[in-house]
N, C-alpha and C positions, 0 to 999 in steps of 0.2 A: 429871411423865408416869410416875412409877413405876407399875408395875402396868397400864398401858394398852398396847395394842398400837401398836407403833412405825408410823409413816407413811412412805411412800415416795412421792415426787412425781417424775414425769419429764418433760421437756419440751425444747423447742428455744428458740431466741432470738426467733423471729418465728412468726406463723401465716399472714401473708399473703405467701405465695411462689409465685407463678404456676407455676414450673417443677416443682411438686409435683402439678400436675394430670395425671391420667393415671397417676400412680403411688401417691404417697401419698394424694392425693385422687382420686375417680374421674373419669375422662374427662367433659368438659364440665361441670364444677364453676363455678359463678360467683364472683367475688370476694367478693360479699355473704355467700356461704355459707362461707367458709374457716374462720372462727372458730368455727362450729357443728360442723363435721367436725373440726376440730383436736381440739375438746373431747370428741369420741366416740372419739378414739383415745388422746391422752395427758392428762396430768393437771395440768399446770402450764405457764406460759410466762413467759419472762423479759420484763420489760416494757422492751425497748430502745425502743418507740414513744414512752413518755413522757420519755425521755431527750433526745429530739430536738424533741419537740412536746409542749405541754401539752394534754390533750384536754378538751372541753368536757364539763360534766357529762352531757348528753344523750348524749354518746358513751359514757361509762362506764356509763350505765345500760343502754345497749345491749348492751355487752360481758356484762353480769352476765344478761341476758335471753338470751343466746345460748349460755351456758355452765351445766353443772349444778352443783348446790350444792357439790359435793365438788371442783369445780375450783378451782385457785388461781392469781391473777396475782400476780407479783412484780415490781411496777412500780420502775423506777429514778427516784431524784430528778432533775429536769430538770438538764441540764448547765449551764444559765443559773445555777444556785444551787449546784451542786457544784465547778464548775469556774471560778468566778468569784473566786478568792482565798481568803480566809478566809470559813468557814461561818456564823459568828454573824451576820454583816450580812444574811444570807439566811435566817435562821430564820423570820421571820414568813411570808415566801413559801412557804417549804418546808411550813410547817404549813397554810399554805391549799391547797397541792398535794394534803397527806396528807388533807384534809378531802374534796376531790374524790374521791380514791382510796377513801375509806371508803364512797362510795356503792355500792361492791361487795360490802359486808357481808361476808357468811360467805366470799366468793370471794377476799377480800384476803388474800395470804400476807405475808411478811416483805418490808418496804420495802427497797430497794437503794441504798446510798450507795456510788457508785463515785467514788474520789477520783483526780485527775490525778497524772501522774508529778512534777509541780512541787510537790506538797503532800507535805512533808517532815516528819519526827519534830519540827522546829522548832515544827511547828502544834500539838502534842500538847494544848496547853491549850485551843486553840480547839476541837480536835475534842471533847475532855472536855466543855466547856460545851456545845456542840450536842448531843451525846448524852444528856448529863444533862436538857437541856431537853425533848428528845425524849419524847413520851407513850409510853414503851416497852410498858407494860402493856397499852395499848389497840392499840398498833401496832408489833409487833417489826420490828427494823431490823437489818440487817447491813452490814459496812463492807468494802470491797475497797480496799487500798492497792497503789500502783504504784511509789512512790519507792523506790528500792533500799536506802536506809539503814533503811526500815521492817523489812527482812528480816535486818539485823545482830542478833546475839544479844540486845544490851543494848536495843535499840530495840524488838525484836519482843517480848521479855519485858514492857516496860511497856505496849505494845500491848493483848496478851493479857491483862496482869492488868486494865487498865481494861476491855476488853470482858465479862470475865468477872464483875466487879463489878458491871456494870451489866445483865448479861444479854444483851448485843449480840452477834449473830452475827460471825463473820469469813468473808467469801466467799474461797473456796479455788480460785484460778484456775490451772488445769494447762495450760500452753502447751509442754510438753515435745516433743511430737510435731512442733511447728513448726521446732524448731531443731536437735534431736537428729539427723535425717536429714542435716542439711547437714553435719554433721561427719564424715559417711560419705560425702559426695560426691553425696547424692540432690538432685534438684531442690527448689527452694524451694517449699512447698506455698502460700505467701502471695504469690507473684509476681505474681498478678493482684488481689490485695485491695487497697482503696482505704484500708482502715484495718488496720494490722498488730497483731497482740496482742502486749503487751510480753513481753520475755523476763525473767521473775522467777522467784525459786527457789519451789518448792513447800513449804509448811509445813503439812502435814495436822493441824490441831488445831481442837477444837470448844469455843467459847467460851460457848455458849448451850445450850438445849433443842432447837435445831435446827441443821442446817449446811446450807451452799449450796455446791454443788460446780459450777463451770462448767470442763467438760471440752472442750478445743479439740482436735478430733480431725483426724487426717490423713485426706486424701481415700481413701487406700488403707486398706481395711478390716484387711488383714494387719499393716500397720505398726502399728495401734492394739493389736493383740491383747495383746501384753507389758505395755502401760501399764494397759489395762483389768484385765488379771488381778491385777496389784499393787493395783488399787483395791479389788477385791472383799472381801479379809479387813479392811480398814479400814472400808468401807461396813458390812459385815456386823457387826462390832464396834459401831458406833455405833448400829445399829438395835437390837442385843441390849441395849443400854444404855437403851434406849427413847428415843432421839434420833430426830427427825423430820429427813429427808433430802430435799433438794430438789437433783436431777441436771439439769443443763442441758447439752446437746450443742450445740456449735457446730462449723462446718467452713468452711474456706475456699471450698469447693464447697458451699453451702448445701442443693443438691439431695440430697445424701448424708446429711446430718443424721439424717433420720427413721429410715433403715436402721441407722445406727451406734447410734442410741438405742435401738432395738428389740434389738440384738445385745447391748448393755450390759445391759440390762434381764434378757434371758434368761440371759445369764451370771452375773449376780446371783441371779437366782432359783433356779439350780441348787445355789449355796451357801447360800442363805436361802430356803427354801421357803415360809415364812411372809410373804414379801414381798407387799405390796399388790398386788392384780391392777389391769392396766390395763383401761380400758374397751375398748381396742383388742382385747383377748382375745376380747370378746363378738361382734367381727365375723367373718362368714364368711372364712374363709383370710386372716386379717390378714398373715401373713408373704409370701404369695403376691402380694400387691399391690406390693411392693417388688422391683425389678428392677435394683438399682443395683450389683450386684457380679457 
């Protein structure tokens, strides 16, 4: 990507969230219009939906039709394949899933392989075989590990060396805001969450020509500010190196995710004025639509 303008994509975990109606989406928005309106504001979405349910080809075609060519879907490999023990026995099914996702054509971003906490460095050979067999030139892929041994120096070095050699991205999961506040006696922000985010170390390293950052935000914007400010020079450096950055904002209170995403974007743009514009910028009074804080 040397010499090309670095690309920046910003999104959330979902697009179909009814509580965004009246704020992120206009009052009266129908569910069938959620994706189009999402693509009028943000530039990527984390494909959580494919993790839980494999879409029909006609559904994928509809997703493509409802989004601009510049939009990017980053679909997760279904948990049926990623969370069923070793990966290689599910290679054929995973490639069939990829073929369905490739109906998105230019809208297909990196595919996202999220591994369960039970998948340890003991399975490095299986992971190596799976990633080697994956058609990486046609379909970039990124890996998120959750077993704590992957974050120990020796295992982390082996993993990063493998990913760099193959040109595979490493998903950077930042859950610090979920746990740091509890050390200060603040309420648990995930108290009402059905699925809690893992408490894993953050190791900000880029192993490919793109990076995927999953920032798990605290519902209180003020609590997020120091974490976001620490991310800015890191993201700026990667963009200046020509890396493409996909930034996904989650929140235990999902209604707050768009506002936090907007704040993160505006903070980064102050430090890096060449940041790719959001389609949201072209809407009339984009920030005024959000009244979460």
